[in-house]
N, C-alpha and C positions, 0 to 999 in steps of 0.2 A: 250633623256635625260640619258637614259642608258649608252650611248657611253658615255657622258660628266662626269657622275656619275663616271666612269673606267676608263676614264684619269685621274680623282681629285686624285681618289683612288692610282692609279700608282705616279703622281707627289707628294704625301703625301708620299710614300712608299719611291721613289727614294730618296726625302731630309731627310728621317729620319736616311738611308741608310747614305748618306751623311755626318750629323750631326755627327751619331752612327761614322764613320771613322777621322771626326775632332775632336770628343773628345777623341778617344780612341788615335791619334795622339800625346795632351796634357798632356793626361795623361803617355805615354810612354817616351814624353819629360821629365815629371817632373820628375818621376825613372830614367832618366838615368841621370840627375843633379845630383838627390839626390845618386844615388849608385856611379855618375863617371864616369858610360858608355861612355857620347863622346869622352872620351878624351884615351881610352883604348884600347890598337892596340892587344894588348897581355896578358898575364899572365902565370905565373908558380907558382907551390904548392906542399906542402909536406904535407902527412898526415898519421894515422896509424888507424886503427880499426878492422873491420873485412868484410868479403866478403863469398856471398854464390849464389849457384848454383841453377840455374832454373831448375827446372822439373826433379830435381834430389833426391826429395821430401824423407822421411822415410817412411811415410807413404801417402797414396792417399787423395789429398786437403791438406797435411800438411804444415809446413813452409818449405823453401831450407834451406838444410845444411848449417852451419858457419863452415866458416874458420877463424883464425886470418891472418890480415895484418897487418903484422912488417913491412914494408915500403913500401909506396906510392907516386908517382911522376907524376904532370902531367902538361903539357905545351899546351895553345889555343894559336894561331895565328888569331885573326878574319879579318884580312885582306883575307888571303890565299881561303879559311879557313881551318882549320886542327888543329886536338888535337891528342897531346899523351900523351899513358899512360905506364907506367911500374908498376908492385907492385908485391912487393912477399908475399907467403901465407903459413899458416903453418898450417897444418892439424893436431890440437892438441885438438881433439875432445876425448875425452875415457870413453868411446868407441865410435870409427866412426861410426855414422850412418848414413845413405844414399849414394847417391853416389856422382859422382864432380871430382872423381879424374883426368879426363881426358883420352882422347889415349897415349898410351905407346910412350915416346919420348926419341928415342935412345942416342940423345945427352947429356941429365941429367940420363937417365934408370929411371926415372919416371912415374907417371898417373899408368892408369890401373885397380888399385885398390887401397882402402884404408886399414890403413892410408896410407897416398903418403911418398914413402921411400924417406931415406938419401938429410933429412934438406928440407928449403924453397924451392918453387916451386915459379920461376920466369913468369910472362905474359908479353910482350909488344905488344903493339898495336898502329895501326897508324889510325886513323878518317879522312878520307879525305871528305870533307863538298861538295863536288859536288858529293858526291853519298847519295843515299835518309840516308839510318844508320848512316851514316857520319855526313849526315845536322843534322837530329833528335838528335845526342848524344851532337851533339854540341850548338842547340838550346836548350837543355834541361837544359844548364848550366845556371845561373842567368842573368851574362850579354850578352850570346850567346841570350837568351829569347830576351832581350828587342833589342840588334841589329836586330833580326830576325823580331819582330813584327812592328821595324822600315821600313825595309825595303818592308814589306810586307803588305797585306788590313786588316789590323788587326781593330777591334769591340774589344770594352768595354763595359760591363754588370757589374750593383751592385751585391755585392754577400752578403751571412749573413757576421756580425760581421763589418760592416763598409769596409770590402776589394773591391776592385775593380779586375774585371776577365777580364784580353784584350786576346783575340784570335785571330789568323789568319791560314788563308787556306794554306798548302803544297803542292808541287807536285801536281797538277792540281784538290785538295782538295781531292785528297787521305789523305792526314791525317789533323787533326785539334791541334792546338796547343795551350794550352791554359794557362798564367799565373798569379798567384793570388797576388796582390800588397796590402802589409799593409797600415794603415793610414801612415805609415813614409815612404812610397813610394819604399820599399825593396819588394822582389819578394820572396815571401814563398813558394812557390809551383809553380813546371812544370810540365806538364801532357800533356799526350798522348793516343792512340791507336795503336797497332801495327801487325803485323799478328804474328801468331803461326798455324804451324800446326794440333797440339794437341788441343792446349785450345781455338783458333780460334781469335776472339778481342781480345785481353789483354792489362790491363794496363799497361804503363808506365810514372811513374812518379819520380820526384826529389823534394824534402823539404829541405831547405835552414833556420839556423834560427843562432843567436848569433852571428851577424854579428859584423867585426870593421872595424876599419878606418886605412885603410895603405896606406899611402903617398896620400890621399884624395881618394883612391879608397873603398867602404864600400865589404866587403866580408866577406861569412858564414862560421864560424870555426867549423861547423855540419853539416854534409851534410850526406842524407838518400837517397835512389835510394829504390824506387823499384818498379818489377813484379808480376802483378798477383796479388795485396794484399798482397806481403809477400817480406823484404828486401833484394836487390842483394850486397848494400854497407852501411855501417853504418860508417863513417870518422868523427874523428875529424883532422880539419889541423892544424900546426905546424907553419908552415912558408906560406911566401905568397909576393911574386913580383911581383907587376903589373909592364907590360911593360917590362920584362927582356929581357936581349940579348937572351937566351934559346928559349923565345917563338918567338923571330923577328928571328930565324937562321930557323925554322920550316919553309920546302916546302911541294907543294903538291907532294905526292909519285908520281912516273912514269906512264904514262900510255903508253900502249902497241902503236906503231909504225901503223900510218893506224886506216883502221875502224877495230873497236872492233870485238874479234873472236867470232860468234854464239856458246853459249851451244849447245850441240848433246843433242839430248833426252833422257832421262833415258833409260838403258838397263839392262833385269836381263839374265843371262845366266844359265841353268841348270847344274850341274854337279852333277852325278851319285856318291852316297859314297858306295851304297846298293843295291841289288835290290830291287827296287820301297819305294828309300829313293833316296832324292836331295838336295843339297842343291842350291840355288838360290842368286849365285853371282850378284853383281852390285853396293855393296856399303856394307860398314857396321856403326850398324850390317847387319849382315844377316837374311834371309828369308830361311825357309826349307820346302820342300816338301815330304808329306808320301802318298803312292797309298794306297786307301784299295777293295774290291771287285768290287764297285762300287760307290765308291762318293772320294776323297781326301779330307786329312789334309792340313791345312798351317801354321806352325808354324812363330811365330812373324810377324807383320807388323809393321815395322821401317821407319822413314826417312819423308817423307811426301807424298801427292797426288799421283805427279807424277811417284814417284818412286813405289810406292802400286800399281799405275795401273799398271805399266813395269811389276812389279812382278807377277799379276795376267792375265794380257796377256800371259809367260810365261808358266805358270800354266797350260792354257788352249790349248797352244802347244806340251806341252809333254806328257796332260791325257786329249786326244778335246772330248771325248764323258762320262766326268765323274765331276758332280756337285763338288761346294766346297762346304763340310759340317761346316766346322768351318774353325776360324784362330785363331789358340790358341796364348794368349796375354801372356808373362813371366811373366812383372812385370809391371808397372804404371809410368815407369820412359819416359821420354820424347821421346829418343833415339831410343826406343823399341816399343814407341806407335803413334807417330808421324803420322804411314799412317791409325789408324784404324774410322778416319772420311773417308777416300774415303773406306774402306772395309764396313760401316755404309749404306754410301751412295749405294754401289751395294746391299745392304741387306742380308750380308753375316752375320748368326749368327757369335759370340766371345764368346770363351772359354776363364776366365780369372779367379786370386783369388777372392772367396766371397768377399771379404773385398774391392774390386774395383769396385762391380756392382752399386751400388746406385748413386757412383761418376760419373763413367762414363755413367750412364744414363744422367743424371743432366750434365755432361761436353758436351757430343754431341748434348744438346739442344744449347749450347753460337753459337750466330750469329760469322761470317767471314765475314763480309762487306768488313775488307782495303783489303783483296784478296781473290772475295768471289772461293770459291770452290763449287765442287759438292753436299754436303749436304746441304749449303747454298742455294745453288738454288732450289734445291730440297729435301725439308727435309723430315727425315723417322726418323721413331723412333726405336732406337737401340734396337737388339735384343741380348740380351748377359748373359751368363749361368756363376751362379758361382760355381766354382769349391772350394773343403774342402780339407781336408791332402789327397786325393788323386782319383783322377778318371780314370777309364780304357777305352779307344776309342780299340773296335774289333769288325771284320766280322768274328770271327770265325779261321780265318789262320793268321792274323796278330793283335796282340795288341800294344798297346802307352798305356803310364802310365804317367800323370800328376800329379805330387808330391809336395807338397806344403816343402818349407824349413824353419819350423818353427823354429823361433829363429833368420834366418840369419839377420845380423844387414846393408847388403845393402839395401832391400827392406823386409817393413810385408809382403809383397804378392806375395816375389820371390817363382815361381815354376820353377822347372827340365823336362823335359823332356825322358823319358824310354823307349828305342825298346830292349826288352827283347829278342827275337828271333835274332838281331846283337850286343845285348850285347855293346848298343851305349847309352850315357847319355849326351844329349843337355843342356848346363848350359850356362849362363848368368850373369857374372860379379862374381861370388863367387870365380873365379881361373882365373887369369891372369897369366900364363907361359910367360917362357922370349924367347928371343932368345937366340941360341947356341953364348956363350962367350960373354953374358952378366951378370951384375952382380949378384948374388945372393941374391932373394928377399926373405925379413924376411917375415916369416906367417902370414898370415891376418885373424883375429878371422872369416871372411866372409868362407876361405878355409876351415877351420877347422870345421866349422859347415859343409860344403858340405862334407866333408870324415867321421862327423860322423853319418850322413841321410845315406849315402851310407852301412854304415856297420849297424845300426841299421835298415835298411828294408833287409838287406840282397840281395842288388842288384848286379849280376853278371856282372862287368861292366870291359869291356878291351882297351875301347877307349872311350875320351869326344873329345865331337864336343862342341867347341866354339861359340857361335852367334857374339860374336865379331872376326871372322876368325880363321883356322886355327885346328889341331885334334893333342892330345896325349895322348899316351897311361896313365892308370890308374894308373901305376906307380908313373908318374910326378905329381898328386895330392897327390897323400903318402907322396910324397918328400916331396913336400915342405910346404905339411900340417904338417910336422912333426919337419920341421927347427925351429932352434930359434934362434933372432937373435934381435937386435933394428933398430930402423928406422936412 
């Protein structure tokens, strides 16, 4: 009897799943007809609006910093599939707050620090639909979502306000992509979760409104993309061309011939800058190691788990008999904090500005199931100590000072690290020197703030050590901070 009941229950479940799939097909077909998706092979469109830099917020837990998008052009070919984006952004927030300038680009001589100098900054990207990232971004578009749902094992459920939510799995169930269809069979929202080294599982979503009919194709004239709950794009579309020649001409990006080359493991190499003080090279931003009498302190855990594990292994190789007492985090931006989950998993205490403490304690409890990491597999409570205006680490012979750059607009939590004996100052993102021969960089308020703190605190600095790479004499900071000019 029990076996018959079990067989019956399984049959009902299989039937319900089959009916759910049939219902989803009907819903997707109806939406495709309403939106003109079935005959849409590609589309190109233009827009203006705003873009935002993920992980570069001025305050931990706050919104991403905004830039004006003066021009945005996109083209999608659903058959390949591939998407091309090109946009120009202007750093016109006055004063600028937060990061997001991106690395220094020799061709344009832009990046490195805000405000971004020398006019609009152009970004170009090809989204290859054969890759996870490319496929997700194409499925995030309204017509791309419907095509993805039609090609995969979609299901449907009723949502609030009379909407229907269609979902389908992707890449072996690693991702679930869900789209919300309104009563007019228009896609209002598409969402999924992606992995982020710092934030864990992170919501990625797009919202669509103000649909217009363009040659039989419904297209949203207002597009908002969000990640982690905050906008990354807010665009007003001005021109749409369904089945354009531009979209039809797109081809898949070339792949290397033969089998794809396997990426080597992350590596870190210690380079001694002064007795008992090393740069841990292996990527930008970098980590640093300070040796004390019976322990060591690491400065910065950037990147991700793999990079941080390689860095910690190099620390143990260089100073094998000394435990890591602290990892110092200069500020909360994701490029400087992406390895902190690995630090927590190792049980190493973190020193960061006190404004980050409560936020980090909550953040490191976030799940990371899309790409499981050590902390998600074996959760631990983060041990975090907050730094106020100043904290001195010393063993009686060596001192390291952690100093808060209050008022610095790059991040409200920004710390610098001062080594009095070595007359060295480690800094991140408050000063971005240019290579020889580059166009002189107009002064940034981030840089003038750094110089003001050095003078106010009467620090005896001979050399600046940049966490984004390189060293400069103190005179370079003075020259740049005192320079006048416009972007």
